[in-house]
PDB file with one MODEL, atoms N, CA, C and O in Angstrom:
MODEL        1
ATOM      1  N   MET A   1     -60.883-127.607-114.768  1.00  0.00           N
ATOM      2  CA  MET A   1     -62.594-128.266-114.272  1.00  0.00           C
ATOM      3  C   MET A   1     -63.161-127.005-114.103  1.00  0.00           C
ATOM      4  O   MET A   1     -62.688-126.213-113.288  1.00  0.00           O
ATOM      5  N   PRO A   2     -64.532-126.631-115.082  1.00  0.00           N
ATOM      6  CA  PRO A   2     -64.646-125.022-114.318  1.00  0.00           C
ATOM      7  C   PRO A   2     -65.294-125.363-113.269  1.00  0.00           C
ATOM      8  O   PRO A   2     -65.426-126.493-112.800  1.00  0.00           O
ATOM      9  N   GLY A   3     -65.870-123.978-112.743  1.00  0.00           N
ATOM     10  CA  GLY A   3     -66.170-123.686-111.566  1.00  0.00           C
ATOM     11  C   GLY A   3     -67.948-124.137-110.988  1.00  0.00           C
ATOM     12  O   GLY A   3     -68.993-123.683-111.454  1.00  0.00           O
ATOM     13  N   VAL A   4     -67.817-124.987-110.041  1.00  0.00           N
ATOM     14  CA  VAL A   4     -69.005-125.953-109.470  1.00  0.00           C
ATOM     15  C   VAL A   4     -70.020-124.395-108.973  1.00  0.00           C
ATOM     16  O   VAL A   4     -69.357-123.368-108.832  1.00  0.00           O
ATOM     17  N   GLN A   5     -71.316-124.322-108.774  1.00  0.00           N
ATOM     18  CA  GLN A   5     -71.969-123.417-108.613  1.00  0.00           C
ATOM     19  C   GLN A   5     -72.911-124.328-107.458  1.00  0.00           C
ATOM     20  O   GLN A   5     -73.692-125.208-107.822  1.00  0.00           O
ATOM     21  N   TYR A   6     -72.702-123.971-106.082  1.00  0.00           N
ATOM     22  CA  TYR A   6     -73.680-124.680-105.057  1.00  0.00           C
ATOM     23  C   TYR A   6     -73.621-123.831-103.832  1.00  0.00           C
ATOM     24  O   TYR A   6     -72.725-123.415-103.098  1.00  0.00           O
ATOM     25  N   ARG A   7     -75.858-123.662-103.935  1.00  0.00           N
ATOM     26  CA  ARG A   7     -76.192-122.942-102.638  1.00  0.00           C
ATOM     27  C   ARG A   7     -75.567-121.448-102.883  1.00  0.00           C
ATOM     28  O   ARG A   7     -74.967-121.135-101.854  1.00  0.00           O
ATOM     29  N   ASP A   8     -75.508-120.691-103.600  1.00  0.00           N
ATOM     30  CA  ASP A   8     -75.673-119.746-103.529  1.00  0.00           C
ATOM     31  C   ASP A   8     -73.434-118.948-103.858  1.00  0.00           C
ATOM     32  O   ASP A   8     -73.034-117.787-103.777  1.00  0.00           O
ATOM     33  N   ARG A   9     -72.588-120.327-104.212  1.00  0.00           N
ATOM     34  CA  ARG A   9     -71.824-119.825-104.082  1.00  0.00           C
ATOM     35  C   ARG A   9     -71.309-121.244-104.843  1.00  0.00           C
ATOM     36  O   ARG A   9     -71.859-122.300-105.157  1.00  0.00           O
ATOM     37  N   VAL A  10     -69.458-120.482-105.010  1.00  0.00           N
ATOM     38  CA  VAL A  10     -69.097-120.982-106.577  1.00  0.00           C
ATOM     39  C   VAL A  10     -67.763-121.632-105.637  1.00  0.00           C
ATOM     40  O   VAL A  10     -67.095-121.080-104.763  1.00  0.00           O
ATOM     41  N   ILE A  11     -67.667-123.178-106.262  1.00  0.00           N
ATOM     42  CA  ILE A  11     -67.046-123.873-106.420  1.00  0.00           C
ATOM     43  C   ILE A  11     -64.879-124.231-107.364  1.00  0.00           C
ATOM     44  O   ILE A  11     -64.884-124.563-108.549  1.00  0.00           O
ATOM     45  N   GLU A  12     -64.173-124.160-107.005  1.00  0.00           N
ATOM     46  CA  GLU A  12     -63.400-124.195-108.728  1.00  0.00           C
ATOM     47  C   GLU A  12     -61.852-125.763-107.659  1.00  0.00           C
ATOM     48  O   GLU A  12     -60.819-125.754-106.990  1.00  0.00           O
ATOM     49  N   ALA A  13     -62.195-126.093-107.868  1.00  0.00           N
ATOM     50  CA  ALA A  13     -61.186-126.961-107.515  1.00  0.00           C
ATOM     51  C   ALA A  13     -60.019-126.631-107.679  1.00  0.00           C
ATOM     52  O   ALA A  13     -59.856-125.879-108.640  1.00  0.00           O
ATOM     53  N   GLN A  14     -58.964-126.948-107.012  1.00  0.00           N
ATOM     54  CA  GLN A  14     -58.107-126.786-107.104  1.00  0.00           C
ATOM     55  C   GLN A  14     -56.300-127.531-106.658  1.00  0.00           C
ATOM     56  O   GLN A  14     -55.292-127.244-106.013  1.00  0.00           O
ATOM     57  N   SER A  15     -56.983-128.839-107.726  1.00  0.00           N
ATOM     58  CA  SER A  15     -55.881-130.224-106.467  1.00  0.00           C
ATOM     59  C   SER A  15     -54.549-129.641-107.070  1.00  0.00           C
ATOM     60  O   SER A  15     -54.303-128.565-107.615  1.00  0.00           O
ATOM     61  N   TYR A  16     -53.854-130.638-106.802  1.00  0.00           N
ATOM     62  CA  TYR A  16     -51.622-130.097-107.582  1.00  0.00           C
ATOM     63  C   TYR A  16     -51.759-131.710-106.615  1.00  0.00           C
ATOM     64  O   TYR A  16     -52.416-132.417-105.851  1.00  0.00           O
ATOM     65  N   LYS A  17     -50.232-131.466-107.621  1.00  0.00           N
ATOM     66  CA  LYS A  17     -49.597-133.287-107.535  1.00  0.00           C
ATOM     67  C   LYS A  17     -48.583-132.767-106.587  1.00  0.00           C
ATOM     68  O   LYS A  17     -47.878-131.768-106.727  1.00  0.00           O
ATOM     69  N   SER A  18     -48.634-133.803-105.366  1.00  0.00           N
ATOM     70  CA  SER A  18     -47.634-133.500-104.896  1.00  0.00           C
ATOM     71  C   SER A  18     -46.693-134.091-104.852  1.00  0.00           C
ATOM     72  O   SER A  18     -46.864-135.240-105.259  1.00  0.00           O
ATOM     73  N   ASP A  19     -45.190-133.758-104.374  1.00  0.00           N
ATOM     74  CA  ASP A  19     -43.174-134.787-104.607  1.00  0.00           C
ATOM     75  C   ASP A  19     -43.693-136.025-104.427  1.00  0.00           C
ATOM     76  O   ASP A  19     -42.682-136.448-103.867  1.00  0.00           O
ATOM     77  N   SER A  20     -44.515-137.090-104.429  1.00  0.00           N
ATOM     78  CA  SER A  20     -44.728-138.294-104.303  1.00  0.00           C
ATOM     79  C   SER A  20     -45.308-138.630-106.451  1.00  0.00           C
ATOM     80  O   SER A  20     -45.159-139.572-107.230  1.00  0.00           O
ATOM     81  N   GLY A  21     -45.990-137.150-106.548  1.00  0.00           N
ATOM     82  CA  GLY A  21     -46.447-137.733-107.925  1.00  0.00           C
ATOM     83  C   GLY A  21     -47.676-138.144-108.095  1.00  0.00           C
ATOM     84  O   GLY A  21     -48.216-138.542-109.126  1.00  0.00           O
ATOM     85  N   ARG A  22     -48.354-137.958-106.377  1.00  0.00           N
ATOM     86  CA  ARG A  22     -50.094-138.140-106.521  1.00  0.00           C
ATOM     87  C   ARG A  22     -51.006-136.928-105.969  1.00  0.00           C
ATOM     88  O   ARG A  22     -50.732-136.008-105.199  1.00  0.00           O
ATOM     89  N   TRP A  23     -51.861-137.175-106.458  1.00  0.00           N
ATOM     90  CA  TRP A  23     -52.606-135.897-106.047  1.00  0.00           C
ATOM     91  C   TRP A  23     -52.962-135.878-105.116  1.00  0.00           C
ATOM     92  O   TRP A  23     -53.307-136.876-104.485  1.00  0.00           O
ATOM     93  N   ARG A  24     -53.012-134.189-104.536  1.00  0.00           N
ATOM     94  CA  ARG A  24     -53.808-133.908-103.345  1.00  0.00           C
ATOM     95  C   ARG A  24     -54.673-132.472-103.445  1.00  0.00           C
ATOM     96  O   ARG A  24     -54.322-131.292-103.470  1.00  0.00           O
ATOM     97  N   PRO A  25     -56.213-133.272-103.499  1.00  0.00           N
ATOM     98  CA  PRO A  25     -57.298-132.490-103.211  1.00  0.00           C
ATOM     99  C   PRO A  25     -57.192-131.190-102.215  1.00  0.00           C
ATOM    100  O   PRO A  25     -56.513-131.172-101.189  1.00  0.00           O
ATOM    101  N   GLN A  26     -58.097-129.960-102.775  1.00  0.00           N
ATOM    102  CA  GLN A  26     -58.602-128.747-102.631  1.00  0.00           C
ATOM    103  C   GLN A  26     -59.265-127.691-103.031  1.00  0.00           C
ATOM    104  O   GLN A  26     -58.516-127.165-103.854  1.00  0.00           O
ATOM    105  N   ALA A  27     -60.001-127.207-102.966  1.00  0.00           N
ATOM    106  CA  ALA A  27     -60.995-126.301-103.524  1.00  0.00           C
ATOM    107  C   ALA A  27     -60.664-125.049-102.778  1.00  0.00           C
ATOM    108  O   ALA A  27     -59.928-124.874-101.807  1.00  0.00           O
ATOM    109  N   LEU A  28     -61.602-123.984-103.678  1.00  0.00           N
ATOM    110  CA  LEU A  28     -61.595-122.727-103.219  1.00  0.00           C
ATOM    111  C   LEU A  28     -63.409-122.532-103.592  1.00  0.00           C
ATOM    112  O   LEU A  28     -63.794-122.456-104.759  1.00  0.00           O
ATOM    113  N   VAL A  29     -64.004-122.495-102.856  1.00  0.00           N
ATOM    114  CA  VAL A  29     -64.985-121.584-102.251  1.00  0.00           C
ATOM    115  C   VAL A  29     -65.353-120.050-102.407  1.00  0.00           C
ATOM    116  O   VAL A  29     -64.715-119.249-101.723  1.00  0.00           O
ATOM    117  N   SER A  30     -66.188-119.660-103.130  1.00  0.00           N
ATOM    118  CA  SER A  30     -66.139-117.796-103.651  1.00  0.00           C
ATOM    119  C   SER A  30     -67.559-117.341-103.295  1.00  0.00           C
ATOM    120  O   SER A  30     -68.447-117.336-104.148  1.00  0.00           O
ATOM    121  N   ILE A  31     -67.787-116.919-101.892  1.00  0.00           N
ATOM    122  CA  ILE A  31     -68.281-115.960-100.801  1.00  0.00           C
ATOM    123  C   ILE A  31     -69.492-115.247-102.267  1.00  0.00           C
ATOM    124  O   ILE A  31     -68.837-115.077-103.296  1.00  0.00           O
ATOM    125  N   HIS A  32     -70.553-114.981-102.379  1.00  0.00           N
ATOM    126  CA  HIS A  32     -71.263-114.553-102.778  1.00  0.00           C
ATOM    127  C   HIS A  32     -71.210-112.529-102.537  1.00  0.00           C
ATOM    128  O   HIS A  32     -71.597-111.583-103.224  1.00  0.00           O
ATOM    129  N   GLU A  33     -70.543-112.660-101.246  1.00  0.00           N
ATOM    130  CA  GLU A  33     -70.022-110.843-100.091  1.00  0.00           C
ATOM    131  C   GLU A  33     -68.893-110.639-101.287  1.00  0.00           C
ATOM    132  O   GLU A  33     -68.722-109.469-101.629  1.00  0.00           O
ATOM    133  N   GLY A  34     -67.805-112.034-102.215  1.00  0.00           N
ATOM    134  CA  GLY A  34     -66.802-111.225-102.635  1.00  0.00           C
ATOM    135  C   GLY A  34     -65.847-111.770-101.925  1.00  0.00           C
ATOM    136  O   GLY A  34     -64.872-111.054-102.151  1.00  0.00           O
ATOM    137  N   GLY A  35     -65.463-112.785-101.045  1.00  0.00           N
ATOM    138  CA  GLY A  35     -64.595-113.574-100.524  1.00  0.00           C
ATOM    139  C   GLY A  35     -64.338-114.678-100.880  1.00  0.00           C
ATOM    140  O   GLY A  35     -65.114-115.308-101.599  1.00  0.00           O
ATOM    141  N   THR A  36     -63.043-115.225-100.401  1.00  0.00           N
ATOM    142  CA  THR A  36     -62.661-117.392-100.586  1.00  0.00           C
ATOM    143  C   THR A  36     -62.644-117.659 -99.333  1.00  0.00           C
ATOM    144  O   THR A  36     -62.380-117.151 -98.244  1.00  0.00           O
ATOM    145  N   HIS A  37     -63.005-118.614 -99.812  1.00  0.00           N
ATOM    146  CA  HIS A  37     -62.141-119.757 -98.734  1.00  0.00           C
ATOM    147  C   HIS A  37     -61.718-120.935 -99.416  1.00  0.00           C
ATOM    148  O   HIS A  37     -62.447-121.541-100.200  1.00  0.00           O
ATOM    149  N   LEU A  38     -60.060-121.410 -99.012  1.00  0.00           N
ATOM    150  CA  LEU A  38     -59.554-122.450 -99.004  1.00  0.00           C
ATOM    151  C   LEU A  38     -59.684-123.357 -98.292  1.00  0.00           C
ATOM    152  O   LEU A  38     -59.319-123.499 -97.126  1.00  0.00           O
ATOM    153  N   VAL A  39     -60.364-124.209 -99.151  1.00  0.00           N
ATOM    154  CA  VAL A  39     -60.591-125.949 -98.678  1.00  0.00           C
ATOM    155  C   VAL A  39     -59.503-126.622 -98.279  1.00  0.00           C
ATOM    156  O   VAL A  39     -59.744-126.657 -97.073  1.00  0.00           O
ATOM    157  N   PRO A  40     -58.652-127.088 -98.387  1.00  0.00           N
ATOM    158  CA  PRO A  40     -57.892-127.520 -98.121  1.00  0.00           C
ATOM    159  C   PRO A  40     -58.285-130.160 -98.029  1.00  0.00           C
ATOM    160  O   PRO A  40     -59.506-130.314 -98.068  1.00  0.00           O
ATOM    161  N   ALA A  41     -57.732-131.235 -97.965  1.00  0.00           N
ATOM    162  CA  ALA A  41     -57.785-132.059 -98.149  1.00  0.00           C
ATOM    163  C   ALA A  41     -56.474-132.404 -96.519  1.00  0.00           C
ATOM    164  O   ALA A  41     -55.459-131.844 -96.105  1.00  0.00           O
ATOM    165  N   PRO A  42     -57.295-133.598 -96.092  1.00  0.00           N
ATOM    166  CA  PRO A  42     -56.600-133.937 -94.730  1.00  0.00           C
ATOM    167  C   PRO A  42     -55.171-134.240 -95.518  1.00  0.00           C
ATOM    168  O   PRO A  42     -55.440-134.623 -96.656  1.00  0.00           O
ATOM    169  N   LEU A  43     -53.814-134.195 -95.297  1.00  0.00           N
ATOM    170  CA  LEU A  43     -52.629-134.172 -95.994  1.00  0.00           C
ATOM    171  C   LEU A  43     -52.637-136.163 -96.468  1.00  0.00           C
ATOM    172  O   LEU A  43     -51.836-136.654 -97.264  1.00  0.00           O
ATOM    173  N   GLU A  44     -53.671-136.911 -95.773  1.00  0.00           N
ATOM    174  CA  GLU A  44     -53.428-138.270 -96.287  1.00  0.00           C
ATOM    175  C   GLU A  44     -54.213-138.594 -97.444  1.00  0.00           C
ATOM    176  O   GLU A  44     -54.091-139.518 -98.248  1.00  0.00           O
ATOM    177  N   ARG A  45     -55.329-137.330 -97.347  1.00  0.00           N
ATOM    178  CA  ARG A  45     -56.198-138.077 -99.109  1.00  0.00           C
ATOM    179  C   ARG A  45     -55.023-137.992-100.303  1.00  0.00           C
ATOM    180  O   ARG A  45     -54.523-137.008-100.848  1.00  0.00           O
ATOM    181  N   VAL A  46     -54.888-138.821-100.408  1.00  0.00           N
ATOM    182  CA  VAL A  46     -54.226-138.607-102.956  1.00  0.00           C
ATOM    183  C   VAL A  46     -55.104-139.380-103.313  1.00  0.00           C
ATOM    184  O   VAL A  46     -55.996-140.157-102.971  1.00  0.00           O
ATOM    185  N   PHE A  47     -54.507-138.867-104.201  1.00  0.00           N
ATOM    186  CA  PHE A  47     -54.772-139.771-105.818  1.00  0.00           C
ATOM    187  C   PHE A  47     -54.178-139.908-106.531  1.00  0.00           C
ATOM    188  O   PHE A  47     -53.066-139.380-106.539  1.00  0.00           O
ATOM    189  N   HIS A  48     -54.755-140.941-107.811  1.00  0.00           N
ATOM    190  CA  HIS A  48     -53.620-140.841-108.375  1.00  0.00           C
ATOM    191  C   HIS A  48     -53.626-140.407-110.003  1.00  0.00           C
ATOM    192  O   HIS A  48     -52.822-140.640-110.905  1.00  0.00           O
ATOM    193  N   THR A  49     -55.035-139.592-109.962  1.00  0.00           N
ATOM    194  CA  THR A  49     -55.540-138.957-110.799  1.00  0.00           C
ATOM    195  C   THR A  49     -55.527-137.226-110.676  1.00  0.00           C
ATOM    196  O   THR A  49     -55.863-136.970-109.520  1.00  0.00           O
ATOM    197  N   GLU A  50     -55.308-136.161-111.313  1.00  0.00           N
ATOM    198  CA  GLU A  50     -56.584-134.659-111.148  1.00  0.00           C
ATOM    199  C   GLU A  50     -57.835-134.947-110.979  1.00  0.00           C
ATOM    200  O   GLU A  50     -58.204-134.337-109.975  1.00  0.00           O
ATOM    201  N   ALA A  51     -58.889-135.694-111.526  1.00  0.00           N
ATOM    202  CA  ALA A  51     -59.553-135.989-112.383  1.00  0.00           C
ATOM    203  C   ALA A  51     -60.156-136.610-110.397  1.00  0.00           C
ATOM    204  O   ALA A  51     -61.158-136.246-109.782  1.00  0.00           O
ATOM    205  N   ASP A  52     -59.427-137.260-110.102  1.00  0.00           N
ATOM    206  CA  ASP A  52     -60.056-138.316-108.951  1.00  0.00           C
ATOM    207  C   ASP A  52     -60.191-137.155-107.385  1.00  0.00           C
ATOM    208  O   ASP A  52     -61.103-137.071-106.563  1.00  0.00           O
ATOM    209  N   ALA A  53     -58.865-136.400-107.480  1.00  0.00           N
ATOM    210  CA  ALA A  53     -58.990-135.351-106.680  1.00  0.00           C
ATOM    211  C   ALA A  53     -59.777-134.222-106.793  1.00  0.00           C
ATOM    212  O   ALA A  53     -60.362-133.566-105.931  1.00  0.00           O
ATOM    213  N   ASP A  54     -59.699-134.098-107.989  1.00  0.00           N
ATOM    214  CA  ASP A  54     -60.932-132.657-107.539  1.00  0.00           C
ATOM    215  C   ASP A  54     -62.091-132.596-107.521  1.00  0.00           C
ATOM    216  O   ASP A  54     -62.775-131.616-107.225  1.00  0.00           O
ATOM    217  N   ALA A  55     -62.546-133.975-107.940  1.00  0.00           N
ATOM    218  CA  ALA A  55     -64.043-134.900-107.723  1.00  0.00           C
ATOM    219  C   ALA A  55     -63.798-134.343-105.655  1.00  0.00           C
ATOM    220  O   ALA A  55     -64.289-133.440-104.977  1.00  0.00           O
ATOM    221  N   TYR A  56     -63.519-134.659-105.571  1.00  0.00           N
ATOM    222  CA  TYR A  56     -63.197-135.152-104.044  1.00  0.00           C
ATOM    223  C   TYR A  56     -62.963-133.983-103.648  1.00  0.00           C
ATOM    224  O   TYR A  56     -62.618-133.738-102.492  1.00  0.00           O
ATOM    225  N   ALA A  57     -63.033-133.583-104.061  1.00  0.00           N
ATOM    226  CA  ALA A  57     -62.161-131.815-103.464  1.00  0.00           C
ATOM    227  C   ALA A  57     -63.839-130.931-103.383  1.00  0.00           C
ATOM    228  O   ALA A  57     -64.308-130.231-102.486  1.00  0.00           O
ATOM    229  N   VAL A  58     -64.420-131.346-104.750  1.00  0.00           N
ATOM    230  CA  VAL A  58     -65.777-130.473-104.980  1.00  0.00           C
ATOM    231  C   VAL A  58     -66.809-131.182-103.901  1.00  0.00           C
ATOM    232  O   VAL A  58     -67.627-130.601-103.188  1.00  0.00           O
ATOM    233  N   GLU A  59     -66.559-132.509-103.975  1.00  0.00           N
ATOM    234  CA  GLU A  59     -67.449-133.344-102.963  1.00  0.00           C
ATOM    235  C   GLU A  59     -67.044-132.390-101.024  1.00  0.00           C
ATOM    236  O   GLU A  59     -67.974-132.011-100.312  1.00  0.00           O
ATOM    237  N   MET A  60     -65.733-132.244-100.663  1.00  0.00           N
ATOM    238  CA  MET A  60     -65.597-131.920 -99.732  1.00  0.00           C
ATOM    239  C   MET A  60     -65.787-130.286 -99.732  1.00  0.00           C
ATOM    240  O   MET A  60     -65.701-129.908 -98.563  1.00  0.00           O
ATOM    241  N   ALA A  61     -65.887-129.803-100.122  1.00  0.00           N
ATOM    242  CA  ALA A  61     -65.724-128.161-100.454  1.00  0.00           C
ATOM    243  C   ALA A  61     -67.637-128.151-100.112  1.00  0.00           C
ATOM    244  O   ALA A  61     -68.022-127.482 -99.154  1.00  0.00           O
ATOM    245  N   LYS A  62     -68.251-128.609-100.617  1.00  0.00           N
ATOM    246  CA  LYS A  62     -70.285-129.216-100.238  1.00  0.00           C
ATOM    247  C   LYS A  62     -69.822-129.216 -99.319  1.00  0.00           C
ATOM    248  O   LYS A  62     -69.377-128.153 -98.885  1.00  0.00           O
ATOM    249  N   ARG A  63     -69.716-130.290 -98.653  1.00  0.00           N
ATOM    250  CA  ARG A  63     -69.815-130.365 -97.476  1.00  0.00           C
ATOM    251  C   ARG A  63     -69.404-128.933 -95.890  1.00  0.00           C
ATOM    252  O   ARG A  63     -69.917-128.683 -94.799  1.00  0.00           O
ATOM    253  N   TRP A  64     -68.208-128.377 -96.720  1.00  0.00           N
ATOM    254  CA  TRP A  64     -67.176-127.080 -95.574  1.00  0.00           C
ATOM    255  C   TRP A  64     -68.494-126.347 -96.336  1.00  0.00           C
ATOM    256  O   TRP A  64     -67.683-125.591 -96.872  1.00  0.00           O
ATOM    257  N   ILE A  65     -69.744-125.901 -96.852  1.00  0.00           N
ATOM    258  CA  ILE A  65     -70.228-125.261 -97.269  1.00  0.00           C
ATOM    259  C   ILE A  65     -71.781-125.832 -96.469  1.00  0.00           C
ATOM    260  O   ILE A  65     -72.609-125.013 -96.070  1.00  0.00           O
ATOM    261  N   ASP A  66     -71.887-126.634 -96.397  1.00  0.00           N
ATOM    262  CA  ASP A  66     -73.505-127.422 -95.807  1.00  0.00           C
ATOM    263  C   ASP A  66     -73.071-126.970 -94.324  1.00  0.00           C
ATOM    264  O   ASP A  66     -73.881-126.323 -93.661  1.00  0.00           O
ATOM    265  N   ASP A  67     -71.537-127.367 -93.674  1.00  0.00           N
ATOM    266  CA  ASP A  67     -71.566-127.025 -92.467  1.00  0.00           C
ATOM    267  C   ASP A  67     -72.126-125.766 -91.881  1.00  0.00           C
ATOM    268  O   ASP A  67     -73.140-125.673 -91.188  1.00  0.00           O
ATOM    269  N   LYS A  68     -70.953-124.384 -92.430  1.00  0.00           N
ATOM    270  CA  LYS A  68     -71.707-123.419 -92.020  1.00  0.00           C
ATOM    271  C   LYS A  68     -73.114-123.014 -92.394  1.00  0.00           C
ATOM    272  O   LYS A  68     -73.529-122.050 -91.751  1.00  0.00           O
ATOM    273  N   GLY A  69     -73.584-123.305 -92.901  1.00  0.00           N
ATOM    274  CA  GLY A  69     -75.476-123.094 -92.753  1.00  0.00           C
ATOM    275  C   GLY A  69     -75.082-121.946 -93.990  1.00  0.00           C
ATOM    276  O   GLY A  69     -73.995-121.476 -94.324  1.00  0.00           O
ATOM    277  N   PRO A  70     -76.522-121.716 -94.523  1.00  0.00           N
ATOM    278  CA  PRO A  70     -76.667-119.895 -94.984  1.00  0.00           C
ATOM    279  C   PRO A  70     -76.292-118.939 -95.182  1.00  0.00           C
ATOM    280  O   PRO A  70     -77.061-118.025 -95.483  1.00  0.00           O
TER     281      PRO A  70
ENDMDL
END
């Protein structure tokens, strides 16, 4: 999934397949000053497909950005 622009940041979904074969969502948020922050989902959040995990990861990262403010 290509990076998603959101509020002057770039979100890159980096979901990964767990040992159980399900997908765990996580996202990398790039901040315009050059820093990054990894936003992992709670361990109980797993999905059957990578696409579903990535979609959740992007929404989760948007909420994280909103909580951090401008």
